[in-house]
N, C-alpha and C positions, 0 to 999 in steps of 0.2 A: 732660887727656890723653885721647887717643882715636884712632880710626881706623876705616876701613871696608873694608880689604882683608886677607884671610887670617884666620887664627885669632886674633882680637883678644883673647880672654881670655888665651891663652898669651903673646901679644906684650906686653900690658899688664903681666902678671906679671914678664916678663923686663925690661921697661923700669923697673919699680919697683926690681928688684934692681940694675940699672945706675945708677939715680939714687942709690940708697943707697951705691953705690961711688964716687961723685964725691968729690973731695978736700974734706974738712971738711963733708960733707953727710950728713944722715940723714933717712930718711922717718919722719915723726912720726905721721901718720894718713892713712888712705886711705878714701875713700867706697866705697859699693857701686858696682856697675857699672850703667849706664843705657843703654838702647837708644833711639836717636832717628833719625827720618828726617833726611836731610841738610838743613842750613840754609845757604843760599847756596853749596851744593856739589852734586855729582852722585854717582851710584853707589849702592851698597847702603846700608842703614842703618848708622849708626855705633854703636860701643860707646864710652862715655865714662866717665870718673871724675875725681875731684879728689884730688890728693895734697898734703898739707901737708909741707913740707920745712923743716929747720933747716940753714942753710948758712953757712959762713965765706966763700963766694964772694960777690962783689959782684953786683948785678943784671945787669950786662952780661956778666960772666964766667959767671954761672949760665946766662943765655940761650945763650951760645956753647956751653956744655957740653950743654945740652938739644938744641940744633940738631945737634951732633955725634952725640948718641944717635939722633936721628931718622935721620940718614944711615947710622949703623951698623945700623939696622933697615930698611934698604932704602927709605927715603923718597925719592921722586922728586917733582919739581915741574915737570911738563911744561906746565902752565898753571894760572892762578889757580883755586883751589877744586877742584883735581883730586882724585879719590879718593886715599886715602893709607893707607900701612901703619902710620904712627905720626905723631901730631901732639902735640907737647909745648909748651903755651903757658905763659908766665909771667904769671899773673893779677895778682898784687900782690906787693910785697916790702916788708914792714913799712910804714913811713909814707913810703917813697920815692915820689916823683913824677918821672917822666921823659917826655920827648917828643923822641925822636931818630928818625932815619931807620930804625933797626933795632929800637927798643924804646919802647913807650908803656906807662907804669904810672900808675895801674892800667890793666888791659887795657880798651881803649875799647869793646868790644862785650859784655863779660861780663854786664852787667845786663839785656841784652835776649835772652839765650839760656838757655832752660830747661835745656839739657844742661850748662850751667855752673852755673847757680843751684841746681838741685836737689841735686847732689852737694856743692856748696859749703856750702849750708845744713846738710846732713847732717853734714859734718865739723866745722863750727863748733859745732853743737849738741853733738856728741860731745865735743869738746874742752872746752866749757863744763861739761858734766856731769861730766867727769873733774877739774874744777878747774884746767884748764890755761889758759894765756894765750890769749885770743881777741881778734883784731883787731876794731876797730869799723869796720864797713863800712856804707855807706848802701845797704842792700839794699832792693829793692822789697818792698812789704808783701805779706801773704798773698794778698790778692785779685789783685794784679798778677801774682804768681808763678803763681797758678792759671790765669789767662788765658794766660800764656806756655806752661804745661804743656799746656793743652787745645789751643792753637793750633799747637804744635810737635810734638805726638805723642811724648811721652817716656814710657818705661816702665822702672821699676826692675827689674833682673834678680835 
Protein backbone atom coordinates (compact mmCIF):
# COMPACT_ATOMS: atom_id res chain seq x y z
CA UNK A 1 0.00 0.00 0.00
CA UNK A 2 1.22 3.46 -0.74
CA UNK A 3 0.90 6.67 -2.65
CA UNK A 4 2.58 9.95 -3.40
CA UNK A 5 -0.13 12.61 -3.43
CA UNK A 6 -1.45 14.43 -0.38
CA UNK A 7 -1.05 13.57 3.30
CA UNK A 8 -0.02 9.94 2.86
CA UNK A 9 0.39 9.15 6.55
CA UNK A 10 -3.22 10.12 7.22
CA UNK A 11 -4.48 8.48 4.03
CA UNK A 12 -2.74 5.17 4.80
CA UNK A 13 -4.16 5.21 8.33
CA UNK A 14 -7.67 5.72 6.91
CA UNK A 15 -7.08 3.01 4.30
CA UNK A 16 -6.13 0.55 7.06
CA UNK A 17 -9.36 1.39 8.90
CA UNK A 18 -11.27 0.86 5.66
CA UNK A 19 -9.57 -2.49 4.99
CA UNK A 20 -10.35 -3.58 8.54
CA UNK A 21 -14.00 -2.81 7.77
CA UNK A 22 -14.23 -5.00 4.68
CA UNK A 23 -16.58 -7.99 5.06
CA UNK A 24 -14.88 -10.83 6.94
CA UNK A 25 -11.56 -9.00 6.88
CA UNK A 26 -9.19 -7.92 9.63
CA UNK A 27 -5.82 -6.19 9.54
CA UNK A 28 -3.43 -8.55 11.33
CA UNK A 29 -0.14 -6.65 11.13
CA UNK A 30 1.23 -3.49 9.52
CA UNK A 31 4.82 -2.57 8.76
CA UNK A 32 6.49 0.72 9.43
CA UNK A 33 6.16 3.40 6.78
CA UNK A 34 8.88 3.67 4.16
CA UNK A 35 9.70 6.59 1.89
CA UNK A 36 10.98 5.81 -1.60
CA UNK A 37 11.68 7.56 -4.83
CA UNK A 38 9.22 6.59 -7.56
CA UNK A 39 10.03 3.30 -9.32
CA UNK A 40 8.60 3.16 -12.84
CA UNK A 41 6.43 6.14 -11.86
CA UNK A 42 6.53 9.92 -11.68
CA UNK A 43 5.87 12.59 -9.10
CA UNK A 44 6.97 13.10 -5.52
CA UNK A 45 8.42 10.38 -3.31
CA UNK A 46 6.09 7.60 -2.21
CA UNK A 47 5.14 6.54 1.28
CA UNK A 48 4.64 2.75 1.38
CA UNK A 49 3.83 0.01 3.87
CA UNK A 50 2.72 -3.63 3.87
CA UNK A 51 -0.36 -4.84 5.71
CA UNK A 52 -1.16 -8.47 6.43
CA UNK A 53 -4.86 -9.19 6.25
CA UNK A 54 -7.01 -12.12 7.26
CA UNK A 55 -9.99 -12.26 4.95
CA UNK A 56 -12.96 -14.45 4.15
CA UNK A 57 -13.06 -12.79 0.72
CA UNK A 58 -11.53 -14.72 -2.15
CA UNK A 59 -8.58 -13.22 -4.02
CA UNK A 60 -10.64 -11.68 -6.83
CA UNK A 61 -13.24 -10.34 -4.34
CA UNK A 62 -10.52 -8.89 -2.14
CA UNK A 63 -8.84 -7.21 -5.10
CA UNK A 64 -12.18 -5.71 -6.17
CA UNK A 65 -12.70 -4.38 -2.63
CA UNK A 66 -9.18 -2.88 -2.57
CA UNK A 67 -9.74 -1.20 -5.93
CA UNK A 68 -13.03 0.23 -4.62
CA UNK A 69 -11.13 1.64 -1.62
CA UNK A 70 -8.61 3.26 -3.98
CA UNK A 71 -11.50 4.94 -5.80
CA UNK A 72 -13.04 6.06 -2.50
CA UNK A 73 -9.68 7.68 -1.71
CA UNK A 74 -9.78 9.69 -4.96
CA UNK A 75 -7.44 7.44 -6.95
CA UNK A 76 -7.36 8.46 -10.59
CA UNK A 77 -5.64 6.64 -13.44
CA UNK A 78 -5.04 9.26 -16.13
CA UNK A 79 -2.07 7.28 -17.49
CA UNK A 80 0.09 4.28 -16.54
CA UNK A 81 2.26 4.93 -13.47
CA UNK A 82 0.65 8.31 -12.76
CA UNK A 83 1.10 9.83 -9.30
CA UNK A 84 -1.56 8.44 -6.97
CA UNK A 85 -3.44 9.17 -3.80
CA UNK A 86 -3.61 5.49 -2.88
CA UNK A 87 -2.35 2.24 -4.37
CA UNK A 88 -3.46 -1.03 -2.78
CA UNK A 89 -1.81 -4.08 -4.34
CA UNK A 90 -2.57 -7.68 -3.49
CA UNK A 91 0.90 -9.23 -3.16
CA UNK A 92 -0.01 -12.81 -2.35
CA UNK A 93 -2.96 -14.74 -1.05
CA UNK A 94 -1.99 -17.88 0.85
CA UNK A 95 -0.77 -20.44 -1.63
CA UNK A 96 -3.07 -19.15 -4.39
CA UNK A 97 -1.50 -18.74 -7.81
CA UNK A 98 -3.44 -16.74 -10.41
CA UNK A 99 -2.71 -15.19 -13.75
CA UNK A 100 -5.73 -13.41 -15.16
CA UNK A 101 -6.18 -10.10 -16.97
CA UNK A 102 -6.91 -8.39 -13.63
CA UNK A 103 -4.93 -10.36 -11.04
CA UNK A 104 -1.55 -12.07 -10.92
CA UNK A 105 -0.58 -13.87 -7.71
CA UNK A 106 1.97 -13.71 -6.33
CA UNK A 107 2.48 -10.12 -7.47
CA UNK A 108 4.83 -10.32 -10.45
CA UNK A 109 7.15 -7.43 -9.51
CA UNK A 110 7.28 -7.59 -5.72
CA UNK A 111 10.65 -9.36 -5.55
CA UNK A 112 12.35 -6.55 -7.48
CA UNK A 113 11.04 -3.64 -5.43
CA UNK A 114 12.64 -2.54 -2.18
CA UNK A 115 9.49 -0.59 -1.25
CA UNK A 116 7.67 -3.93 -1.13
CA UNK A 117 10.41 -6.21 0.19
CA UNK A 118 11.59 -4.13 3.14
CA UNK A 119 8.17 -3.69 4.77
CA UNK A 120 7.23 -7.26 3.79
CA UNK A 121 10.28 -8.73 5.52
CA UNK A 122 9.55 -6.52 8.53
CA UNK A 123 5.98 -7.83 8.96
CA UNK A 124 6.97 -11.45 8.30
CA UNK A 125 9.74 -11.22 10.92
CA UNK A 126 7.30 -9.67 13.41
CA UNK A 127 4.72 -12.40 12.79
CA UNK A 128 7.37 -15.09 13.25
CA UNK A 129 8.59 -13.47 16.50
CA UNK A 130 5.01 -13.50 17.79
CA UNK A 131 4.68 -17.19 16.95
CA UNK A 132 2.17 -16.48 14.21
CA UNK A 133 1.68 -18.32 10.97
CA UNK A 134 4.20 -17.07 8.41
CA UNK A 135 3.98 -17.91 4.72
CA UNK A 136 7.03 -19.35 3.06
CA UNK A 137 8.01 -16.97 0.30
CA UNK A 138 11.10 -17.26 -1.89
CA UNK A 139 12.48 -13.89 -0.84
CA UNK A 140 15.75 -12.52 -2.21
CA UNK A 141 18.69 -13.02 0.15
CA UNK A 142 20.06 -10.27 2.38
CA UNK A 143 22.69 -9.14 -0.16
CA UNK A 144 20.19 -8.90 -3.02
CA UNK A 145 17.78 -6.93 -0.82
CA UNK A 146 20.62 -4.56 0.18
CA UNK A 147 21.40 -3.93 -3.49
CA UNK A 148 17.73 -3.12 -4.12
CA UNK A 149 17.61 -0.82 -1.07
CA UNK A 150 20.75 1.01 -2.15
CA UNK A 151 19.67 1.28 -5.77
CA UNK A 152 16.09 2.37 -5.10
CA UNK A 153 16.63 4.85 -2.29
CA UNK A 154 14.33 3.58 0.44
CA UNK A 155 14.15 5.07 3.92
CA UNK A 156 12.25 3.74 6.93
CA UNK A 157 10.28 6.55 8.58
